[in-house]
N, C-alpha and C positions, 0 to 999 in steps of 0.2 A: 503494499499500499504504499503510494508517495501522497504527499501533506506538503501545503506549502502558507507560512505563516503570512497572514495581510493585515494590512497595519490594522484592523482593527481589533487584533488578538486573536482572532479565526483561526483553525486550521481547517481548511475543503480538502476533501479527498480530490485530488485529480487524475490518480490513476489509480486501477485494482488489476491485480495479474492473474492470470489463471492460478486455481488450486493444484499444489505440489501435493500429492498424499504418500504419506507412508516415507517419506525421506529425512534424514538430518541432514542431508545436504542436495538439497534440492537445484535446480537448474531451471529458469524461467525465459521463458522464451521472448526473441528480442521484441522492442517496440517502437511505436512511432509517437512522440508528444513534443508538442510548439513549448519553447521555452516562453514565449506568453502564457502559455498558459500553466506549465509548472513552476515558474519564478515571478511573471511581470516584466521578464525581457531583462530582468538586475540578476548578473551572475552571482552577486554576494548575499541574494536574498535566501534566508534559513528555510533549508527542505528537511521535512521530515521521512526518513525510509522506514517504516516496520515491517519485519518478515514473520509470517505465520507458515507452520504446519499442520495438517492435516493428517491424525493419525488413523488408524484400521476403525477405531471406535468413534469416527467424524467429529471429532471433539479437536477444536481450533485449539493450538499453542504458540503462544508467541516466542519465537526464536528469540527476537531480540529488537532493539529500535535505535537508530542514529541521526544525528541533527547534523545535516552538511549543506554546502552550497553548489551551484551548478558548475563554478569555477574549480571546487573541490572534487568534485565530478571527473572534470575535464580531467585533472593531474593524476587522479587514481586511475583511470582508464588509461592515460598514458606513460606512465609511470610502471604499471601492472601491479600496485600497492592494495592493500584492503582497508574497509571499512571496518571496524570494531563495532560489533552490535552488542547491545547492553540489557537483558532484560531485568524487570521490576526494579525498577532505581536502584540496582547492585550496581556497583562502581564497577566492578571487574569485568571485562567483556567475556560474554557468554558463546558470540559464534562471531565467525570473518563474514563478510559481504564483498566479493571479487567484483569488478565491474570490465566486464571483457571489453566492448568496446562502446564507445561512445562517439556519434558521427553529428557534427554538426550541418546543417544547409541553413544560407542565408535566406530569405522570402523577402524577396522586395516588396515594401509598402505601396499601396496606390500614389502616394506623395512622390515616394521614389520614381516611380515608372513616368508620372506628370513632368518630373525635375530634370528626367535624363535626357530631353530632347525630343518630345513627343512634337510631333506637328500635326493638327487635324487640316482640312481643305473644306470647306463647307459652300455648298452650292444651293441656290433656291431660286426656285422658278416659279412665276405666275403666270394663269392660262389667263389673256384676258378675251379669248374670242368668246363667241356666241353659244360655242358649243356645250357650255356648263349651264347652260339656263333651264330649267326646269321645263319638261313638254308639259304639254294640256291636251 
């Protein structure tokens, strides 16, 4: 579960992954999420990652939680470092989270598109002939 901290103090969930059943070392499928959705385009905005597993009895168990930023996630991916997940307010890390790859793609805004040299040609024609009269 990925959540972001809003300026109002709330932490809305921005992404929920598929459920990994019966594994203490789960691997999740890659997913796409925009930086505006994840952290409001601020690389230093806090992101909370919570990792859960579901055992055979179908009860959900928290592997751990980590608070990080998009900048730290990029660094973790680039240097193949780990994020330490801490469970239940315990100071000692319980699990580790590895970010295999983190790819970024810039999507230009509409304003960027307009300011990059967009040229619009407009042609208007008015028909003054009598062919547009209403027939009786």
